[in-house]
N, C-alpha and C positions, 0 to 999 in steps of 0.2 A: 504493499499500499503506499509506503512511505518512498519507495523508488519510483512508483508510477507518478506520484505528486512531484517528486523531483525532476522527472522528465517532462512533465507538464510545465513545470516553473521553468526550466531551462529553455524548453521551446519557445515560450512566451518572451523569456529574456532576449533571445538570439532574434526573434521576430522583430521585437522593438526597437533593436539596434540596427536591424537590417534596413538598407537604403533602398527605397523604390526610385527610380529614375525615368518611369515611365511619362510621357509628356503629360503635363497637368497634375500629376500626383505630388503636389507641393505639400509638405508637412507642416504643422504648427511649429515642431521642433527648428524647422529651418528658418523661419520666421520669426521665431524668439530668439534666435542666436545673435547675442550683441557684439559678439567679436569673433576672429577666427582664433580658435584654442592653440594653433602652432604659430600664429603670428598676429599679436595683438594690434600691431600698427598698420596692418592691412585695411584700406577702406572697403575694399570689395573683395569677393572670393568667387572663382568659378566652382560652384558646387559641382558641376558635371559638364564634361566636353565630350561629344560625341561625334564622329566623323567617319561617313562611310564614302569611298571614291571606287568607282567600277565602270567596266566598260559595258555598252548596251549596243546590240547590233539592231539598226534600223534599215528595213528592206528600202533599196534604192537610194541610202545614204550612205551606209558603212556604219562604222562605229562612231558612237558618240560617247564621251567622258561625262559621267555624271558623279557629283558630290553632294551628299546629304548631310546637313548639318543640324544638331541639336545642343543647344547650350542653355545652361542653367545658371544664373548670376545672383548672388546674395550681395546686396549693398548696405554697408555698416552705417555709413555717415554722408554728409554733403559732399566730401572730397570724393566718393566713389560714384557720383550721379554721372560722371563723363561715361561710364560702363553702360549706362542705359541707352546710349546713342551707338548705334552700328553703321559703319560705312562699308560698302563693297564695291569693287572695281570689275566691271565685265569688259572682257576682251572683245574687239573686233577688228576685222580687216575687211574693208568695203563693205559688202551686204551680208559677209558672213559673220555672225557674232554669238556670244553667249547669251543664254537668257536665264532668267531666275523665275521658279514657280512662286505662285502666292505665299507671302510670308504669314505664318502662323505665329501670333506671339501674344503673351499675357504679361500683366503685372499683378503681383499677388501682394496684400496687404492683410495684416492681421487688425481687425477691428471688433472692439467688443467681445473679445474672444472667439471670433468668426473668420474664416479666411475669406475675403472679398477679391474677387479677381476683375481687371478691366482689361478689355481686350484692345490690340492695337487697331486703329482704323486708319483710312486713308489721308486724314488729317495729319498723321504722324510721319508718313513716307513722302519721300521726295526723289524723283529722277531727274538725272541731269547728264549734261555730255561734258566729259572733263576734256578732251581732244578727239582727234580722228581715230585713235587707238582705243578709247576707254570711254565706256557711258559708267556713271555712278548712281548706285542705289545707296539711299541712306534713309534710316528710320530711328526714331526715337520713342523710346516706350511712355505710355501715359502714366500719370499720378505717382511719380516716383517720390519716395519719402526714405527717411532713414529707416533701416531694417525691411524695405521691398526685397522681394524677389522676383526676377524677370526670366522669362522662358520664351525661347523663339526656337522655330525650326524653318527650313528651307531646302529647296534643291537647287543647284546650278546645273545647266545642261551646256556642254562645250563642244562645239563641233572640231576644236583644238586639241586632240587626244595626244599630240607631243607634250603637251605642257600641263604636269599634275602640280598642283599648289604645294608649295612647301609645307610639310607637316610640323607643325610648330609645339614643342611640349613643355614651353616655359613662356609665361606672361609677366607683366608687371606686378600682377597680384597671385596669389597662391592659387594652387588647383587642387581640389579635394580627390577627384576622381577624373580620369582620362581615358577613353577608348576610341581607337581608329583602327579601321580595316581598309587596307588598300588591296583591291583585287585585280588582277593583270592576266590577261589572256595570253596564252603561250605565244602569239603572234608578235608579241611586243616585249624587246629586251631593253630594261631602264637599267641604268647604272646607278647605285644608291649612295648618295654623298651625306655625309653626317658632320656636324660642328656642335660646339657647346661641350661643356664639363658633365654633363647629365647623361649617363648611358642609359638607352633605351633599346633593349633587344627585343624584336617581334618573335611571337610564337608562329609557326607557318603550316598550313593546311591546303588543301586542293579541292578543286569539285569539277565535275564534268557539265559542260553547258552544250548548247544545240542551236544551230541556224537553220531555220526550217525554211524551205524553199517550196512554192506552190507554183506549178507550171499549168496554164490553161491550153487545151486543145480544143478547136472547133472542128467537128466532121460533118462534112455535107452528105446527106443521104443520098443514093441513086435514085433514079426516076423523076418524072416532071412534078409529081406533089410529095416527095419525100423532104421530111424536115431535117435540118442540121441539128447535131447534138453536140454538147460540150462535156470535155474530160477534164478533170482536175488531176493532177499527179503531185503527190508531196514526197519530197527528198529533205535530208537533213545532213548536217555536217556536225559532227561533235569535235569539240575540242577543250582542252585542260586549262582552267584558271588557277593560278595560285594566289592565296589568300596570305596575307601579312597583318597579323593581329598584334597591336601595340597596345598595352593596358599599364597604368601606371597610377600610383595614390599619393597624395599628400606631397604635390610638388611645390617647392617653395617659390615664393617670388624671385624674379631676376631683377635686382634693384639696381638703378643707374647710379654710377660712381663718377666723381669729379675726374676730368681729363679722359673721357673714353671716347673714342673717334665715334663709334657707334656700338651702342649696347646689343645691336642685331648681331654683330659678329660674333658673340659668346652666347648668344641665345640657342638653347639647344633645340636641333632640329632635324629633320631629314629631308632632303631633296632628292626627288626622282627625275633624273635626266635621261631622255631617250637616246638609246646607243644606236639600235636597228630595228627594223621592221622585217619579218618573214612570213608572207602570207602564202597559202596554199598555191601552187603552180607559179609561183612567182620568185623572181630573184630577190636576194637580201638587199634592202635598201638601207645604207647607212645615214645615221643623222650626227650630230656632234659627238665627237670622240675625242679631239685634241684642239687646244688652243689653235693649231693652223687652221682646223676646220672652221673654228668660230670666226676668226679673222676672214677667211675666205668666203665665208656666207655673207658678212656684214660687209666687205667691200664690194663683193658684186651687186649689193642691192642697189636698186635704181635710185634708192633716197639716200645713198652714201657715195659710192663710187662715182656713179654717173654725173652727180652735183659737184665733184671735184673738177671735172672737166669742161663745166660750162664757163666761158671767160666773155661771151660779147658784149654782156650787158655792163661790164664796168671796165672794159678796156681803155676807153677814152679818159675816164676819171684816173686812171691809175697812171697813163700816160703824162698826164698834166702833174701829177703830184711827184713823180720820180724822174722823169726824162732828164732834168738837169742833174741829178744827184747820182754819184759814183760809189759813195762810202755804202758799203751793204748795211751796215748796222743803222746807218741813217735811214736808210731806204725802208728798212723793217719797221722802225719806229714810226715813220709818216704814214705807212701804209696801216700800221695798227692803229694810230689815233684816229684815220679816217673812218676805219670801220665801227670804232666806239662811238664816233659822234654821229655816224650815218645811220646806225641800225641800232635801234632799243630791243633790248632783250624782253620777251615778253612773260618771263618767269618760268616757261616750261623747259624740263629738262629733256634728254632724248639723244639717241646715237644716230637717229634717221631724221630728216629733213619731214617737215609737216607739208608747208605750201612751197618749198622749193627756194633755192638761194636768190633766184631771179626775181620772184614776186616779193620776198623779204627785202631784197635790195630797193625794188622800187616803192614799196609801202613804208619802209623805214622800220620794221618790226619783225623779229623771228625769235625761234627757239635756239637753243643752245648749239644744236648741228648746224642751223642754217647760218647763225653768226661765224663760227669759227672754222666750219669748210669754206666759206665765202673767204675768210681770212687767209686761210691756208692756200687756196687757189691763187688769190690775188698775190701772194708771196712767190709762190712759184712763177707767176707770169713776170713777176720783176727780176727773175733771175736768181732767186734765193732757193737754197735747199729747205724746202718746208715740208711737213706730213702732219696728218692729224693723229691725235693721240686719244686712244679710247681710255676712259676713267670711269670708276665707279666711285659716286660721292660718298662722304663720311655717312649721310643718312641711309645710303642703299647698302653699305655694308661691304665686305672683302669677299671676292671670289677665289674661293679656295680650290674650286675644280672648274674645267671647262664647261663653259655654259653661255648661251647666247643672251640669256638675261643678266649676265654678270656685269655688263657695262650700261651705264645710262647718260653718259655725258661725254663731250669731246672738247679737248683744247688743242692748241697748235704747236707743234715741234719746230723748231729753226736751228740749224747748225750753220753757223757763220764761217766765212772762209779761213779765219785765224783759228778754227777748231772748238770755239765757245758754242757751248748749247744753250739755247733761251727756249723757256716756255711762256706761252701765251694765252691769254682769255679775254677775247673783246666783249664779254656779256656784262663785264663790270668796268664801269666808266672811269674808276678810280683804280684799277687794276694796271701794274707797270710790268715790264719784263721781268720774268722770274720772280714774279710776286703774283702767284694765283689766288683767288678767292678761297677763304678756309674752307669752303663746301668741298672744293677740288683736292684737297690734300690729304690723300687718303692711300698710303703706301705707295704703290707702283701704277703707272698706266702703261698702255700698250701702243708703241708707236707702230703705225701702218705705212709701209713703204709704197712706192708706186705700183708694184706688182703685186700687192696684197701680203707680202712676207712682214714679219713683224718682230719688234724685241722691246723687252722690258725697259722702263726709265722710271728712276726713283722721283717721285712728286715732291717730296719735301725739301725746302731750299737748304742750301747749305751756308748761306751768309745770314748771320744773326739779325733779328729785329731790335733795334735799340730805342730806348726811351731814356733820356737824360733830364732831370728834374732838378731845378734849382731852386731853393726857398730861402729868403731873406726875410727871418722872422723877430720881432721885437716882444719879449714877454713882460708882461706889466705886474705889479705887485699882487694883483687881485687874482693872478692865475690866467687871464686873457692873453691872447695871443694875436697880433697883427702882422702884416707885411705883404710880400709878393711871392708868387710862384710862376716860374716858366717851365715849359717841358718842351722838348724837341724830340719829334718820333720820326722813325724812319721804317721803310718797307711794311710788313704786316701790320705793325703798331701804327703807321700812319694810313694804311688801309682802312683799318677798323675805325679810326678816329673820322676819317672822311666819309665814311658810311653811316656814321653816327650823327655827323655834324652838319654837313653840307646842304642837305635837303631838309634838316629838321626845323621845326619852329625854334627860333632861338629862346624865347621866354621858357618854353617847356625845357629845352636843352639845360639852360642855367639852373633851372629848378631841379632837375635830376641831379645836375653836379653838386648843388646844395644838399640836397637829401643825401647823396652818396657819403658825404662826411658829417652827417646828423646835425643840420642847422648852420652849416658854414654860410658866413655872409661875404658874398663875393661882388666886387664891384670892379669898373674898367676891363671887362673881360675883351679879349681882343685874339684874333687868331689870322697869322700869315700862311700863305702858300697852301691855303686849304684846296684851291683848285690848279695850282702850279705843280703838277705831279712830278717834276724834275728836281723838286727841293724838298727837305724834310718840312713836315707840318711843324709850326711854332705856335704854342699856346699861353697866355699869359693873362694873370689877373690879380688883383688885390684881394685880400681876404682879412676877415675877423673872426674869431671864435672864442667863446668864452670855456671856462672850466677845464683849462689845458693844462693845469698843475695842481698838485695838492698841497695847502698851506697848513702847516702843523706848528704852532708856536711861532718862533722866529726863523723858521726853515720852509723852503720851497722845494718839492721833489716834481720832476717831471721828464718825460722821454723826449730827447731833442729831435725826434721825428715828429712827434706831436700826432695831429689826427692822419698822418701818411704812413704810419707803421702799420705793418701787417697784423691784424688782431687774432688770426685764427687758421689753424692749420687743416687745408683741406682733405687731407689722409687722415681718416679716423679709423678705418677697420684695422682690426688686427691682423688679417691676412688678406692679400689681393692676389686674384688670379689674372686679371687682365692687366695689359700693358699700360702705362700712364702715356697719353699722348697730348703732348703740349701744342701739337699742330705745326711749330717751327721753332728753331732755336733763338733765344732771346737774351738780353742783357738790359738790367735796369741800374741806373746810377742816380743816387741822390748826392747833391752837393748843398750843405746847410749851413747858414751862418745864423747864429742866435745871439741877439744883444739881450744880456740880463737887466733886470731894473736896477735903477740907482740905488745906491745904499746896501747892496748885496755882493757877495763875493763865493766863489766857488768851494765848497768844502770836500766835495768828491765827483768822481766822474767815471763813467764805465772804462775800463781797459780796452785798448785795441784788439781786435781778434780775426781770425781768418779759418776758414774750414771748406773742404772740397768733398765732392761726391767721388765714388771711386772711379776709376778709368776716365777720367776727365770729363764727366758726365755734368759737372756744374762746380760752381765756387760761389763763396761768400766772402766780402772783405768789410772790415769795419774799422776804420781810422777817426780818431777824435783828439782834438787838443783844445787847450783854451788859454787865453791870456787877456788879462785885464777883465774887461766887462764883455767879452767876445768868445765864442765858443764855433769851432769849424768842425763840422762832421761830414766825412764822405763814405758812403755805403755803396757797395756794388754786389748785385747779384746776377750770376749766369747760368742759364740752363743751356748745355752746348749740343743736346742731342734733342731730335723733335720726338722720338721714342724712347722710354725708358722701361725696359723690362721687367716682369714680376721678380726677377732674380734680385735686383736693386731696391724693392720697395721698403724693406725695412730700412736700408739707409738713407732713402730719400725722406720717408717720413721722420726719422730722427733729425735729418739735415734741417728740414723744416722746423722741427721742433725748436732746434738750438738757434737758429737764426731769427726766430719770432722771439724768443726769450733774451737774446741779445738786443733786438731793436726796443724791446720793453724795459731794458735797464735803465735806470734812472740817474738823472744829474741831482746832486741836493745843492741847494744854495742856503747860505746863511747869512744873517746880517752881519755888514763890516763893523 
C-alpha cells in the first residue's frame, strides 16, 4: 500500500515538473516566474526554441526549403520588451522569392490568477522592402507587461535550397530548452561549419521518403462512335533523408564585452554550406568549396565584375581631373576626393551593385559596392594598379570557412609605383587613404585581381591614431578648477571626431561634451581643420568645474588630471575567451600644467612611473614635477596592436588597473 502511494506521489511530482511545450500550453508557473534561476540579471528568457528545416518536393517546381519556427519567450521587466518584436528578412532574386505562412502568435498574462491571452493582429504586423534582395516582415506582440510570456510560430518557404539559415545556439538572453531538426535528402551534400565555445553534437537518424509521379495517358477508341479513355499511371522514387537532431538545455546568455569586434564571431552556431548536388541520372554539380570558387562566383557576377569594366560614363570627368597630373599618389587622391563628393552613400552594404555604377554616378547616390567599384574602375582608367577588396564588416562577423555569404562590403586597394599599398573607402566623406571607417576594420579582406584571383590583406592600420591633449588649469582654494584645453587628433581619432561633429547640431554637441564630464562648463569652443582632411583636427575650449579637490583642514588633495582621468577599468571579467579588439593602434598624450592657489605649497606628489604590456603591446608613462606654484604633468598611453589575444587578458586587465590607480594618485597641498 505504501509502495503504491509512493509511486503515485512520485508520478505526480514528475508530471508537475515536466514541461509541456505544445503551442498554447503556457503554464501559470511560467507566468509567475520573476527571474531566471540561472541568471537573475536576464531581462528575458527563451523558454523554448524549436526549429525544423527540411526539403519538400513540389511537382513541376522541384525541391523547396521549408523552415518551421516555434518560440516561447518570458519577459521579466521593461528591458526585455525588445524581445516582443521580431524582424525577419526574406530573400528574393527577381520574381523568385521566399514566403512566410500566416504568423500564429499570442501574448499571455496572468490577471487575477487566470491566464489571459491576446492574439497578434494585422495591426502589429508590418511588411516592407529593404532593398532589391530582401523583403522585411516585422511583428510586435500586443499587451506586453513585465511578466508576460509570448509565443509565436510560422513557416518560411524558400526556393533557394542552397542556403540554409545559420542554426544559432546562443543569444543575448538565456535559453531553457532548444530543439532543432535539420533534414537533408541524399541528393544534397552540405559541409557543416561550427563556431563558438559551446559544443553541441547532434544525434542522427534517417528516414525514407518518396516522390510520386502521376502520368496521364489518353487513348482514342476505334470506330466512328468510340469514346476516348484516360489512364493514370503512378510511379514513385524513394530516397533517404538524413536527420540531425540538436537538443540542449540551460544555455547561458552570450553577453557582449568591451572591445569585441562582433559578438556574433563567438556565438555558438552551425552553418550548413552546400558543397554539391547529385540528382538521379544527373552529373554532380559543385557549389562553393574553396575561397577560389567563392571569388570566381562573385567576380563573374554581372553586378560585380561587369561593373568594373564600365568606363564611358566618367571618362571625360577623370580626364579633366588628372590629365595634367603625373604623380600617381596625387592622381589617386584627386579621384578619391572626386568620388566622395560626387556620390553619396545610401547606407546600404553589399558586395554587389543594386542600380549599377552608371546610374549611381548620374543620380549621385549608391550603395557600398557601387561607390567603391566605381572608384576602383576610375583609378584603373587613370593608370593606377587598383583592385576591389571583399570585406566582412565588424557587425557581419568573420568568415572562418569559404562561403558566398561571408562578405558584405567592398573597399578599394591601390598599389603605388613605389610599392606602398593604400586602402580606400569613398563611402565616408571624412575618410582619408589608409583610414577606413571602423565598420570595415575587421581582420582581413580579400583582394580580387583582374582575372578573379585573390589574396588576403590585413585591414587593420599599422600607423597609430594619436590624440594629444594640452590642459592649462588653475586650481582655486575652494576646489574649483578653470583653464583651457586643446586637443590635436589624427587618423581614426580625427575620423571619429569629424563623424560626430561636422554635421551635428553644435548646441547639442557642446551639451554632450559638458555631460560627458558631469557638469563641466564650456566656453569659447572652437574647431580647426574639421573639413580639411589633410590636417589634424584641432579642438579647443575654456572650462570651469567645481569640486575637483578635497579640502580637509589646511590641506588640499587633488588628482592633477582632474576630470580627464580614466575612472573605470572596462575589463571586469575574471576570464575572457574573446580577443580584445581596439580597432586600431592608438596613443594618447596628456600635457598638463596646473597653477596652485596662492598661499599654498606642495607637500607631496606622486612618483614618476612607467609600465609596459608584454611583447610591446602597450605602454604607460607618468612623469610629474613641480616648482613654485606650478605643476607639470606628462602622461602617455599607447596600445600598439589592434588585436590583443585572450592569452594577454590578465596582463591587459592588470595594466589598466595600475594606470587607473596611478592617474588617481593625489597631490597634497598645504598652506604656506
